[in-house]
N, C-alpha and C positions, 0 to 999 in steps of 0.2 A: 484742883478738882481733877482727880484721876481715878475715879472709881464709879461703878455702876450706879450707886445710890445717888451721888451728886448729879449725875447726868439724868437719872430718872426724875429728879426734882425739877430740873430744867425742862425736860420733856413734858412733865405734868403742867408746869406753868405755861408752856406753849399751848398745850391742849386747852387750858382754861382761857387763854387769850383768844385762841381761834373760836372758842365757844361764844365768848362775849361779842366777837366780831361777826357772828353769824356764819362762820365758815365751818359748817358741821362735818363735812367730809374730812377736812384737815384736822379737826378736833378728834375725830375717830382714829386717824392715823397716829396722832401724837399720844392718844390714850393707850393704844396698843404698845407703842414704844416705851412709855413710862412703866406700864405693867410689866413688860418684858424685862426691863432693866432693874426694877425693884427685885424681881425674882433672881435675876442673874447676880445681883449683889450678894444675896444669901449663898447662892451656889458657889461663886468664885471667891468672893472676899471673906466670907465667914466659914464656909465648909471646905474651902481650899480645893475645890474640884476644878481643875484647869485643863485637863486633857493634855495634848501635846506630846504624849509618849507614843511608843510603838506597839503597846499591847492593844488587844481588841477593846478593852475597857477604856483606855485613853483615847482611842479613835472614836468610840461611841460618845465619850464625854465631849470631845472636840465638836462633834456633830451637834450635840445638844446645845453647847455654848453658842454655836453659830446659828442655831434655830430661832425662828420667830414664833414658834408654837409654845404658848404659855403652859399648856397642860403637860407637854413633854418636859419642859424645864422643871415644873412643879413636881412631877413624878420622880425626877432624878433627885431633887432636893430631899424628898421623903422616902427615898428608896430603902434605906435601912431602918428608919424610924420616923414617926410623925414629927416633923420639925415645925411646919407651919400648916395652917388650915385655911383654905380658900375654896369656896363652892365651885364645882366643875362648871356650872353655868357662867360664872364670872370669867373663868379662864377661856372657855370656848367663845364667849361673846367677844372678848377683846381680840382673840386670835383671828376670828373670822373676818373682822373688819380690816385687818391689815392688807389683805389682797382684794377684797370685794369692792373697796372704794378707790383703789389705786389703778386698777386695770380695767379697760372696757371689755365688753364681750359677755359671754355666758357667766352668770353668777354676779355680775355687777349690781351693786345696790347704791341707792342714794341714802343719805343720812339726814333725817330731820332733827328738829330741836329736841323732841322727846327722846329719840334714840341717843343723841349726843349727851343729854342729861343722864341717861342710864349708863353710858360708857364712863362718864366722869365718876359716877357712883361706884362703878366696878373698879376703877383705879384706886379709889379711896379704900375699898375693901382689901385690895392687894397690899397697899401701903400700910394699912393698919396691921395686917397679919405680919408683915415684915418688921414693922416697928415694935410690935408685941414680942416677936422673937428676939430682936436686938435688946430690948429691955430685960429679957430673961437671961441674957448672957452674964455670967458672974463678972463683977467689976475687975477682978484680977486679970481676966482674959482681955478685957478692953485696955487695961494699963499695959499689959505685955505687948499687945498689938501696937499701941502708940509708941512705946519705948523702942520696939524693933523698927518701927517706921522712921524714927528720928535718928537712931543709931546707925542706920544704913546710909545716911547722907554725908 
């Protein structure tokens, strides 16, 4: 397991576990992490946007890859054409809980069961958009990716 999708799956499982345990703040954090990593899978593993270079675009891409802002990641995915579709409210909701439940002070929020339910639903929306995109990729591309993965070992 060395890609964003597999880690997103683990994060989402953790979110659901925290939800069942009644740990709604922790559920919110894991929901954000899962949504972020599902999107980063498309960005990095499917579109090949990795940053790491010295051009301004590479520097900007590195900043996006290191970001926890789902809208920013989503916008980069769709920069040249619509690749996936996720409501902005879903992206903003997941992003906002990343810091609001982790740090005390101004802006701190508590998360109740209803909010946690909504966040779980938001992750499902992101996951479905990513899964729909993955299903749309021609089989030849998937075979090439797998062949390349195993031939490099």
